[in-house]
N, C-alpha and C positions, 0 to 999 in steps of 0.2 A: 482592470482596464475595461471600460465599456465603450460602446459606439455602435455604429451601423455595421452590419455584416458585409464583408466583401463577397464576391461571387465565388461559389465553390467550383472546383475544377470539373466536377461531373454534375449532371443535372439530377437533382434529388426528386423533382416534382413528378417524374414518371412513375416513381415507386410509392408515393405517399398519398394518403387520403386528403381531401380538401381540408379537413379539420387539422390534420398534421401539418399541411403546408402553411396554414395560417399561424401555427404555433412557432414555426422555425424562426421567424423574425424576433421572437422574444428571448432568444438565447444570448448568453454572454458572448462577446466578441473575442475569439481566440485567434489572433492573426497567424500564429505558427501552424495551426491546423490547416488553415486555408493555404498557406504557403507550401506546406507539404503535399497537399492535394494537387496544387497547381504544378509542382515539380514532378509529381507522379504522371501527370498528363504530358508534360514535356518529354519525359522519358518513355513515352508511348506505352505506359502501363495499360494493359487491356483488362477491363473489369468483367469480361465474360466468365472468367474462372469463378469469381465471387457470386455470380448469379446462380451458380450451381453449388454454392457452399452454405453451410449453416455455421453460425457463430454462437458459442456458449461463452457468455461474458459475466464474470464474477467481479464485483466492484464495490466501492463505497458510493452510495447514491448522492452525489454532490452536484452542484450546479453545472460544473464543467463536464460531468458525465454525459449530459445531454448532447453537447457538441461532439463527443466521441461517437455516440450512437448515430448521430446525423452523418458523421463522416463515413462510418461503415456503410450506411445506406447510399451515400453519394458514390462510393466505390463499386456499387452494383449489388450489394447484398439485399435480398428481398426482406423487407421488415419482418414478415411472419417467420423468417428463418433465423431470426435473432432471439436468443433465449437468455434472459438476464436474471441474476440473483444478487441482491445486496446483502448487507450485514445490519442486523437490527440496531446495533449501538451507534452506527453512523447514518442511519436512514433518515432522510428528510422526505416526509410523505408528499409534499407538493412537488418535489423533484421526481419522485416515483410516478406520480400522476402525469407529469409532463412527458416522461419517457414512454409511458404506456400509450400516450396520444400519437406517438410515432408509428404505432402499429406492431410493436414487438411484443413478445410474451414476457411477462414479468412474474417470477415466482414469489409469492408472499413469504415473509419470514415467520418462522414458528415463534410463539412466545417462549421466553426463557423464564422458568419458574423458580430457579434456585441459583445461588452464587456458584461460580466456577463451572457452569455447565454449558458455556457457549459452544464448545467444540461439538458436544453431542447434538445440540439443536441444529447447528450448522450442517453437520453430516446428514441429518434428517432432511434438511432443505435441499442439499446437494442431490441426494438420492431422488427426491421428488422432482427436481428439475430435470435430471437425466431421464426419468420416466416420461416426463412431458416431451422432451426432445425426441426420444425414440418413437413415441406414439404419433408425433406430428411431422416426421421427416417424409417428404414426398419422394417419388421415384426419380426426380430430376437431381437430387442431391448426390454429389460425388465426393465432397470433401467436408470435413468438420474441423473448424479452428476453435481452439479452447484458450481463451484469454483469462487466465486464472489469477487468483489473489489469495494465496495461502496453500496451494498445492492440492486442495481437496477435490476439485472438479477433475483435475488431471489424473489423480490417483484412483478415483472412484468411477472413471469412465467404464462402461461395460467392457468386459474382457475380450469380446468378439469384435469390437467396433473397428479395430485396426485391420481386420480381415475384409470388411465390407467397404470401408471408406478410407480415403486418404486423410489421415489425422495428423495435425500439427498443433503443438501446444506453445503457449507463451506464459511464462511465470513472471509476475510483477513484484514479488516480495522475496526477501532473503529468507523469511520464515518458511515459505513454501519450499524453498530449496533445502532448508534444514530438515523439513519433514521427509523429504525423499531419502535422507540418510537412514530413517527408520522404516519407511514404507517401501523403499526401492524406487528406481527410476521407471516411469511408465514406458511401455514398449513402442514409443514413437518419438520423433524429434521434438525437442522443446527449446525455444529461444529464450535465453536468459536476459530478460530486461532488468531484473533486480540488481544484478552485479555488473551491469555495463558501466563504463567509466563515467559517462554523463550523469547517471543516476547516483552513483556512489559519491562522486566528488561535488557536483553542483546542486543536487537536490537536497542533500542532508542539511546544509545550513538554512535552507528555506524552511524545512520542517522544524528545525530547532527554533528559528525565529517565531514560527507560528505557535509552537508548543509553549514557549515562554510568554508570548502575547496572551494566549488563552489562560495561562497559569496565573499571571499577575493579579487578576481580580480575586483569586483565592488566597493571596498572600497578605500578611499584615502590612501596614504602611511602612514599617521599618524593616522591610524584607532583608536588607543587607546585614542585619544583626544575627541572622540565623545561618546554620550550617546545612548545606545541601549535599547529600550523598548520591553520587551518580554511579550506577552499576552498569558496567559495559563501556568499553572504550572503542567501539566500532564507530562507524560514520556518524550515527545519531548521537551517541554518548559523547563523542569528542565535540560535536557542534554545540550540544546543550551545555557542556562544561564551559566552553569558550564564551558562550553567550552569558551565562551566569557570572563568570569572572569579570566580564566587561561591565556588569551591573554593580560590581563591588561586593559580590557575595563570597562567602567562604565555601569552598568546594572540596569535598573529599571524593576520591575516585577508587573504585575497585574493578578489576577485570580478572576473570579466571585465567586468562592467558597472560602470564606475567611478562613474557618476552615481548608480546605484542603491546602490552600496556606500556612498558618502558619506552618502546619505540614511538608509540603514538603520543605519549605525554610530552615528548620533546617539541611537538608542534602545537602545544596548547599554551602552557605558561609555567614559569618557575614557582608561581604562587599556589599551585594546586597541591593538596595533601594526598598522598597515596597510601592505601592500606592493603595488606595482603590477606586480610581477614574480613569476610563479609559481615559476620556478626558484629565486629567492631564498628564497621561503617553504620550499621543499623543502630547500634547503641549510641553513637556519638552524633548522629545526624538528626536534625529536626525534620527535614524533608528527604525522603528516599525516592529517587527517580529511576525507574527501571527502563533500560535502553538496550536490552539484550535480545528480545524475541524468544526468550526461554523463561522457565519458571525459576526465579531467583530465591524463592522461599522454601523450596523443597528440602534443602540441606541445612536450613537454619533452625535452631531450636532455642532461640533466646527470647521469644515473644513474651512468655509468661513472666520473665524476670525483668522486663523493661519497667522502669519507674519514671520515665520521661515521655511525654506525649510525642507521637510521631504522625507524620502525614505521608502516605504512600501514593505515588503518582506514576501512572504508566505513560511511557512515551513511544510505545511500539505498536502492537496490533493485538486485537482480541483481548481476552482476559488472562493471557498466559503469564505475564510477568510475576504476578502474585498468586498464582493458581493454588498452591498448597495452603497459603494463608486464607484465601477465600473459602476453600473447602472446610478449613478449621472453623472459620466464623459461621459458615452455614450449619455445621453440626451444633454450634451453640444456639443458633436460632431455632433449629429443629427441637432441641431439648427444652427450649423456653416457649415453643409454639408461637414464634414470632414470624410474621410474613414480611419479607424484605424484597423490594423491587431491585432487580439486578443492576439498574443504572443509577440508583440513588447513592449518595455518599454513605459510607459504612462507618460505624463507630464500634470498635471492639475494645473491651475493657480487660486489661491484664490483671493478674493476681496481685501485682504490686501497685495497683491504682492508676496506672497510666492508661491513656486512651489512644488507640491506634485509629487514625482516620484513613480511609481508602477512598480517594476521590473518584467519582463516576463509577463506582462499583468495580474498580480495577481496570476499566476500559480506557483507551487513550484519551488524554485530557483535551486534545485538539478537536475531537469530534463532539459537537454539542447540539446537533440537529439543526444548525443554522443553515446548512447547505453549503458551507464553506469551511474546510479545515485548514487550508492554506490559501492566501489571496490568489485569485484566478490568474493574474498576470505572472505569478510565480509558478503555480502548479500546471500551467499549460505546457511547461517543459515536460512533465511526466506524461501528460495526456498525449503529447506529440510522440514520445518514445513508444507508447503503446501502439499508436497508429503506425509508426514506423515498423514495429514488429509485425503488424498485420500485413503491411506491404511486403515485408521479407517473407512471410508465410506464403504469399502468392507466388513468389519466386521459387520457393521450395516445392510448391505443387508441380513445378515443371522439372524438378531435379530428381532423377531416379537414384542418384547416389545418396540422397537424404531420406526420401520417402520410405516409411516402413522401418526405419533404423532407429533404435534407441540411442539417445545421446543428448547432451546439453550443448546447444550451439550459441555462439556469441551474437549479440545484436550487431548488425553490420556497421563498421566504422564510418563508412561514407554517409549512411543515414544519420548517425549520431553527429557527424561533423556538420551536416546541413542544418539539423535541428538546433544545435548550439549557436551557429552563426545567426540564424533567424531570431532565436530567443534573446540573444544579447542586444539586439536592436532595441528591445523594450525594457532593458535593465539600466538602472542608474550607474554612472561611471564610478569606478572605485569599489564596487561591491565585491569583486574578486581580484586577487592579486594578478599582476601582469604575468607572472610565471605560470599560473594556472591557465590563464586565457591563451598564452602562447602555446602551451601543450595541446590545447584543443584545436589548434590550427593544423595539426599533423595527424593524419589518419593512422599512420603507423603507431604512434604513441597511444591513440585511442584504442586500437586493436590490442596492443600489448597490455593495456590496463582494463580490458573487458574480459570477463570470465566466459569460457566456453570454447567449443571447437570453431575454428575459423573456416568459413566456406565462401 
């Protein structure tokens, strides 16, 4: 959705350079962001706290990211106190340039030189970003807000930072929360945006639609004649399965949690095929779609015996879905002295003569450097949830019962309710069932279906 921008609730111009001010008018119009800022003003939100705060922001550099950075500035954050890092597989360089014009610091991404090494490169970039943050914090800074995407910035924050500053985190991905199971929860409060009711229930079909839309150009004209193996029956896996079934495709589903899988499948279709064996799914599927946020190839040892061509497609984040397979392929390239760009399509030949295709180097199919992974009218829901999380952070900065305490906190149900109400004004009727929409009219229901401590 495009159009002229409405007036932001707070005056941005006092904080921006003339060049940055002239750039603001070029942004995509996201009415929910504006509505949320206006509501914050009505609620007498005071942005003096954010004038003394730094924000570490990890994101996918897409068109709507610009709006979110603008919103941070309009809330009172000084641009030079915003430190941003993107991910190279989703990076749109024109968008990065636009964000830089707002006066924030933008950490460049390291080049990835081998398959399956995104995590190592990203950790290097995270550490470089934190070094820049620490070197540039002025004496006025009292708080640091970390809006993370994957848990790396939260987990790799300097160990002493919580002693000197009021630190509050915000995690936008389920993968980041999964990582805390291994790394441990950081010693400060973290707002769980990833598993709030709004993101789990309303965002997933939007991503599934976008994934399938981006996928279709890679499929043969008779795409319904092939079998699609979906690994993972979480929110994204369920939505992708439903979308493929609606297109007349044959779908096979595997989920490591058999109880969850049986429960979830009841909401998909009676026409879906279920397998209890991941190797069987890979063997019989023409296309394998990873929707788990975990490495699904680490425990599978059937690749060399495959005699039928396969195409592997990631629908999650990073290169994690097929990580073990990618490393296997990299070893083959090393032995043959072949240089392979990590974002290219990969072709791996099995001993039985089959070819395994891995689209976009195992990175998510809906990130294609176009600057848009999901249409802006849809993804503004997610951007608004992040902004709502930042507003909640400011409330926590005044709450001694939360500050300095380790814990995963729920995204406020009232914030979610407001965002959903606004977002639905711009959605076509019939997109979601009446029962789902009715649920979102009740903050009690939203709170019950959002993960984390309620405060």
